[in-house]
C-alpha positions in Angstrom: -36.0 -16.2 28.0 -38.6 -16.4 25.2 -37.5 -16.6 21.6 -38.9 -13.1 21.0 -36.5 -11.7 23.7 -33.4 -13.5 22.6 -32.3 -11.1 19.9 -32.3 -8.1 22.2 -28.7 -8.4 23.6 -27.3 -8.9 20.0 -29.2 -5.8 18.9 -27.8 -3.8 21.8 -24.3 -5.0 21.0 -24.6 -4.1 17.3 -25.8 -0.6 18.2 -22.8 -0.2 20.6 -20.5 -1.1 17.8 -22.3 1.4 15.5 -21.9 4.1 18.1 -18.2 3.5 18.5 -17.7 3.6 14.7 -19.6 6.9 14.6 -17.4 8.2 17.4 -14.3 7.2 15.4 -15.6 8.8 12.2 -16.2 12.1 14.0 -12.7 11.9 15.5 -11.1 11.3 12.1 -13.1 14.2 10.6 -12.6 16.8 13.4 -9.8 15.5 15.6 -11.8 15.6 18.8 -15.3 15.0 20.1 -17.2 16.1 23.2 -19.3 13.6 25.3 -22.2 16.1 25.5 -22.3 16.9 21.8 -22.1 13.2 20.7 -24.7 12.1 23.2 -27.1 14.8 22.0 -26.4 13.9 18.4 -26.9 10.1 18.9 -29.8 10.4 21.3 -28.1 8.5 24.2 -27.0 9.4 27.7 -23.6 11.0 28.4 -22.8 8.0 30.5 -23.2 5.7 27.5 -20.8 7.8 25.5 -18.3 7.9 28.3 -18.4 4.1 28.4 -17.7 4.0 24.7 -14.8 6.4 25.1 -13.4 4.3 27.9 -13.6 1.1 25.8 -11.9 2.7 22.8 -9.2 4.3 25.0 -8.5 0.9 26.6 -7.9 -0.4 23.1 -5.6 2.5 22.3 -7.8 4.0 19.6 -8.5 7.3 21.4 -7.1 9.5 24.1 -9.4 10.5 26.9 -9.6 14.2 27.7 -11.8 16.2 30.0 -15.3 16.1 28.6 -14.5 14.1 25.5 -11.8 12.4 23.4 -9.2 13.1 20.8 -7.2 10.9 18.4 -4.3 9.1 20.1 -1.4 11.3 21.0 2.2 10.0 21.5 2.2 12.0 24.7 -0.7 9.9 26.1 1.1 7.1 28.0 -2.2 5.4 28.9 -3.0 5.0 25.2 0.4 3.8 24.3 0.4 1.2 27.1 -3.0 -0.2 26.2 -2.4 -0.3 22.5 -1.8 -3.7 20.9 1.6 -3.5 19.3 1.1 -6.7 17.3 1.0 -5.8 13.6 -1.2 -7.9 11.4 0.7 -7.1 8.2 4.0 -5.7 7.0 3.8 -3.5 3.9 6.7 -2.4 1.8 6.6 0.9 0.1 8.9 2.1 -2.7 8.6 5.7 -3.9 10.7 7.7 -6.4 11.3 10.7 -4.1 11.4 11.5 -0.4 11.5 15.3 -0.6 8.7 16.3 -3.0 5.1 15.1 -3.3 5.7 11.7 -1.9 6.2 12.5 1.8 2.5 13.3 2.0 1.6 10.0 0.3 3.8 8.2 2.9 2.2 10.1 5.7 -1.3 9.0 4.6 -0.1 5.4 4.2 1.4 5.4 7.7 -1.7 6.9 9.3 -3.9 4.2 7.7 -1.5 1.5 8.5 -1.7 2.4 12.2 -5.4 2.1 12.1 -5.1 -1.3 10.2 -2.5 -2.6 12.7 0.0 -2.8 9.8 3.7 -1.7 9.5 5.0 0.4 6.7 8.6 -0.1 5.5 9.6 2.7 3.2 12.5 2.8 0.7 13.4 5.8 -1.5 14.2 5.1 -5.1 14.4 7.2 -8.3 12.6 7.6 -11.6 14.5 4.6 -12.9 13.0 1.1 -13.5 16.2 -0.8 -12.6 16.6 1.1 -9.3 12.9 0.5 -8.5 13.4 -3.2 -8.9 16.5 -3.1 -6.8 14.7 -1.4 -3.9 11.7 -3.8 -4.1 14.0 -6.8 -4.2 15.8 -5.4 -1.1 12.5 -5.3 0.7 11.7 -8.9 -0.3 15.1 -10.1 0.7 15.5 -8.4 4.0 11.9 -7.9 5.3 9.0 -10.2 5.9 6.8 -8.3 3.5 3.1 -9.2 3.1 2.3 -6.7 0.4 3.8 -3.8 -1.7 2.9 -0.3 -2.6 5.2 1.0 -5.4 5.4 3.9 -7.8 7.5 2.5 -10.6 9.0 4.0 -13.7 7.0 2.5 -16.5 8.7 4.0 -19.5 10.4 1.9 -22.2 11.0 -1.8 -22.3 12.7 -1.7 -18.8 9.6 -0.2 -17.3 7.3 -2.7 -19.0 9.4 -5.6 -17.9 9.3 -4.2 -14.3 5.5 -4.2 -14.5 5.4 -7.8 -15.7 7.7 -8.8 -12.8 5.6 -6.9 -10.2 2.5 -8.6 -11.7 4.0 -12.0 -11.1 5.0 -11.5 -7.5 3.2 -13.9 -5.0 2.1 -10.9 -2.8 -0.4 -8.1 -3.4 1.1 -5.2 -5.3 -0.6 -1.8 -5.4 0.6 1.0 -7.8 0.4 4.5 -6.3 -0.1 7.3 -8.7 0.6 5.0 -11.6 -1.6 3.0 -14.0 -0.4 0.0 -16.0 -0.6 0.7 -19.8 -3.2 -1.3 -21.7 -0.5 -3.1 -23.7 0.9 -4.7 -20.5 -1.3 -7.6 -19.4 -0.8 -6.8 -15.7 -4.1 -8.3 -14.7 -3.3 -8.7 -11.0 -1.9 -5.2 -10.4 -4.2 -2.9 -8.5 -3.8 0.9 -8.2 -4.9 4.1 -6.7 -4.1 7.3 -8.7 -5.2 10.9 -8.9 -7.3 11.8 -12.0 -4.7 14.3 -13.2 -6.6 14.8 -16.5 -9.7 15.9 -14.5 -7.5 18.3 -12.5 -6.0 19.8 -15.6 -9.5 20.3 -17.1 -10.7 21.9 -13.9 -7.8 24.4 -14.0 -8.5 25.1 -17.7 -12.2 25.8 -17.1 -11.3 28.0 -14.2 -9.1 30.2 -16.4 -11.9 30.3 -19.1 -14.4 31.4 -16.5 -11.9 34.2 -15.5 -12.2 35.5 -19.1 -9.2 33.9 -20.9 -9.8 32.6 -24.4 -6.3 31.4 -25.2 -5.0 29.1 -22.5 -1.6 27.4 -22.9 0.1 24.4 -21.2 3.7 24.2 -20.0 4.7 20.7 -18.7 7.8 18.5 -18.3 7.4 15.2 -20.1 10.0 13.5 -17.9 7.3 13.4 -15.2 4.8 10.5 -15.3 2.1 13.0 -14.5 2.8 15.3 -17.4 1.0 13.2 -20.1 -2.2 13.1 -18.0 -2.1 16.9 -17.5 -1.7 17.5 -21.2 -4.5 15.1 -22.1 -6.8 16.9 -19.6 -5.9 20.3 -21.0 -6.5 19.2 -24.6 -9.9 17.7 -23.7 -10.9 20.9 -21.9 -9.9 23.3 -24.6 -11.8 21.1 -27.1 -14.9 21.1 -24.9 -14.6 24.9 -24.6 -14.2 25.2 -28.4 -10.8 26.8 -28.1 -9.0 25.9 -31.4 -6.3 23.3 -30.9 -4.3 24.8 -33.7 -2.4 27.7 -32.4 -2.9 26.7 -28.7 0.4 26.8 -26.9 1.8 23.5 -25.5 5.4 23.5 -24.5 7.7 20.9 -22.9 10.4 21.8 -20.5 12.0 18.4 -20.4 15.8 18.3 -20.9 16.1 22.1 -20.6 19.4 22.7 -18.7 19.1 24.9 -15.6 21.4 27.5 -17.2 19.0 27.8 -20.2 15.8 28.0 -18.3 15.5 31.8 -18.6 15.9 31.6 -22.4 13.3 28.8 -22.5 10.8 31.0 -20.5 11.6 33.9 -22.8 10.7 31.7 -25.8 7.4 30.7 -24.0 6.5 34.3 -23.5 7.3 35.1 -27.1 4.9 32.3 -28.2 2.3 33.6 -25.8 2.5 37.1 -27.4 2.4 35.6 -30.9 -0.6 33.4 -30.2 -2.5 35.8 -27.9 -2.2 33.4 -25.0 -3.1 35.2 -21.7 -3.1 32.2 -19.3 -0.9 29.1 -18.7 -1.4 25.8 -16.9 2.1 24.9 -15.6 3.2 21.5 -14.3 4.7 21.2 -11.8 4.2 24.1 -9.4 8.0 24.4 -8.8 8.1 25.2 -12.5 5.1 27.5 -12.1 6.9 29.4 -9.4 10.0 29.8 -11.6 7.8 30.9 -14.5 6.0 33.5 -12.4 9.3 34.9 -11.1 10.5 35.1 -14.7 7.4 37.0 -15.7 7.9 39.5 -12.9 11.5 39.9 -13.9 10.4 40.6 -17.5 7.8 43.1 -16.4 4.9 40.9 -17.3 2.0 41.5 -14.8 0.7 38.4 -13.1 -2.3 37.9 -13.3 -3.1 41.1 -15.3 -1.2 40.1 -18.5 -0.5 36.4 -17.7 -2.6 34.2 -15.4 -1.0 31.1 -14.1 -2.3 27.9 -12.5 0.3 25.4 -11.2 0.0 21.7 -10.5 0.8 19.7 -7.4 0.5 22.5 -4.8 3.7 21.8 -3.0 5.2 25.2 -3.0 2.8 27.3 -5.1 1.6 29.3 -2.1 5.2 30.6 -1.5 5.3 32.6 -4.7 4.6 36.3 -5.1 1.8 36.5 -6.1 0.6 33.3 -4.6 -0.1 30.8 -7.3 -3.4 29.0 -7.8 -2.8 25.2 -8.0 -4.4 21.9 -8.5 -3.9 19.8 -5.4 -3.9 16.0 -5.7 -5.2 14.2 -2.6 -1.8 12.9 -1.7 -2.5 11.6 1.8 -5.6 9.8 0.5 -3.6 8.1 -2.2 -1.4 6.6 0.6 -4.4 5.8 2.7 -6.3 4.1 -0.1 -3.2 2.1 -1.2 -2.9 0.6 2.3 -6.7 -0.2 2.3 -6.3 -2.0 -1.0 -3.3 -4.0 0.3 -5.0 -5.1 3.6 -8.3 -5.9 1.9 -6.5 -8.1 -0.7 -4.7 -9.9 2.1 -7.9 -10.4 4.1 -10.1 -11.5 1.2 -7.6 -13.2 -1.2 -8.4 -14.0 -4.8 -12.2 -13.8 -4.3 -11.9 -10.0 -4.1 -12.2 -8.3 -7.5 -9.2 -6.3 -8.7 -9.7 -2.6 -7.7 -8.4 0.3 -9.7 -9.3 3.6 -8.1 -9.1 7.2 -9.3 -9.3 10.1 -6.9 -10.3 13.7 -7.9 -8.0 16.6 -7.0 -9.0 20.0 -5.8 -8.3 23.4 -7.3 -6.9 25.9 -4.8 -7.6 29.4 -6.2 -5.1 32.1 -5.3 -4.1 35.5 -6.7 -2.2 34.4 -9.8 -5.3 33.4 -11.7 -8.0 35.8 -10.5 -9.5 38.4 -12.8 -9.7 38.4 -16.6 -6.9 39.7 -18.8 -6.6 43.5 -18.2 -4.1 44.3 -21.0 -3.7 43.1 -24.6 -1.1 40.4 -25.1 1.0 42.8 -27.3 1.3 45.2 -24.4 2.6 44.8 -20.8 6.0 43.4 -21.6 4.9 40.4 -23.7 7.4 41.4 -26.4 10.4 39.3 -27.3 13.3 40.0 -25.0 16.2 42.0 -26.5 
């Protein structure tokens, strides 16, 4: 074979790899592909695509179906038998809740871990630095952990000490939905977090575009997300030239459940006094409770009070359905696993990565249409 001919097999092999990568990209995006459609799109024969599908199916990466392929199904015994069950890495994951927000993050992490031939070991914790450390230590003591994904409490000296400890561990540590404060020299910690300030600003601008000129913010400072939401709201009203003085910003932290109605009455009183006709509420569980309270008090939503929630876990269940900012929770989990595995593969030569993901705004009935009644009407008077 002449020197000019020798690169041809390598070129064909590279193109085969590129085709299979494209096939997997289409599967991840759409869940299934057809042999005919992919062959036409890539300009190759259907036989070539069938061979690619067979190779990927033998590796357990796809499930063969008539005329195409789907992502692997647990019901596909041929895929499960051919899959290599040897995990390259074992990744510990400690989250503060297993029943709100975090299940989707865990789901994304597990999906990515399967693709990366990694194992995820999850432990539930609480919003408490001491408990966070106990759960991480339990993983280190009982599991052969190669890396960690953790969402620690970072408040106070206990939280700062926890960050210093995590920064000193001899394995990669990725913060999920957390950012180390600048005063803590946690130079080795990497993180992936939603840009909640951007999300709050997006919601505020949406309410402005719907005709609202006084937009308030109701949050719970006990949540790590709250400060970012308030910051984004403040930045947005400043950009929209809404006077900060007189703009309503209320905190629901430490309000006992039995006093929530009185707290919401006070918020409505302040809305009436300030002319506020729209509220950004974190989280959307609080937004649901606030909308229900408005309905009980005869305040029309969205006619007299527009509402946008934050998190989009239960906002759609309200009546009316509540618009909400939706963080990319599954992608937070996916990217966290990608950061762990990349660090393990590349070691210290890899630069520290700190990634922000933008959320989406899901618009529903609760925020549509400008204010149709004056704030002094439609029930926005103090409760008697």
